[in-house]
Structures are given as C-alpha cells and as structure tokens.
Phi, psi and omega in degrees: 000129185258119182258003178283135181293143179279166183293325181290333179281341182273343180289140182294145181288128181244124180284142179259117179224190180269143176278165180299322179296318178295320179295316179295321178295319179295319179294319178296318178296319178295318178295320178296315179296321178296319179295319177296318178297319178296319180296318179295320180292322179291325175295319178294322178294318177297317177297321179296318180293319177295320178295321178294318178295319178296316179297316178298315179296321179293317179295319178295320179296316179298319179296317179296316179295323179295331182283340186293129178085000180278312183268308179248145177296151179292145174211153181295140179159185181234134175234151176211162180180194179228144173278172181298330181274003177098354179291135180267145179225154175221126182243121176253125179245125179226152174291143183241131175246121181294145179289155177290141180291149179291155178297142181260122176053036176082357178266140178288140178253161177289150180297156180300142179291128178291133181290329182298324179291340181267003181081019181234132172256136179246131182237145173256129178247122177245119183243126174249130179239123176255122185217165170044065173075038173094005176284145182231135174246145178237130178236143180218136179209164175249144180225130178257146175213162179295137183298140178282139178283130181290000000 
C-alpha cells in the first residue's frame, strides 16, 4: 500500500465557474431575446386593438342596418351620424330595380316582373363606417318593404 500522495492530489483545488466574458455574453443574449419577445407582444397587442375596433364597428353597422325600416318606412335619401365610440357613418338608401335576366339558350325571356306591381318596394342600403384613424368599412344590403300607397 502506497501512502505517498500522488501529484494530482497535491495541486490546489481550483473552482470551475463562469468567466466574466461568458456572463456578459449570456446577459446580452438574454436581453436580445427579451427585446424580440417584447416586439412580438407589442405587435400582438396592436393587432388585438385593431381587431377590437373592427369588431365594434361591424356590430354597430349591423345594428344600424337592422333598424332601418322598422319604425319609419324606407325612403330614398342620405343619413349620417356618429356611434357612441366616435365612429362616423353615412347611409345611402336608394330604390333598387333588379336587372333583367339574361336570355337562356338563345330564347328570349319575358321581362323581369316589376316589384312595384306586386306591392313590394325594394331598397338598396349602402353604409360607410369610418373608424379608428381613417379606416373605412362598406356594407351593402337589400331590404324589401310593402309598397307605399300613393
């Protein structure tokens, strides 16, 4: 049995840690990753706010279109106003005449039946909504109502 200390046991114990350069590199890498994450989160927040404004404007427009012709009969003209959130709207109402159908297989077709003769008036409603920094939405629909007696 050999009791003499070996050469490897006589070297002083040296702790193995990170050098200052390695720590600085890790911090720089962490800061870079954090900046990328912040940029992605701010982009997602901006998209969320734009989506919320679009949804609000769409719901308000749908509600406005749904109200048309319920209390007062529809008539040709232009109306405008603002919603509670500040979005501006303009509604154009015009009488609508359906186009004549194209001839089928070279045979002449009878002209389109006039709706006025059937006791029905057809109106086209075009709604423009300006919201959120100059963005504009356009909605268009047709609405039928019983013909007004002259």
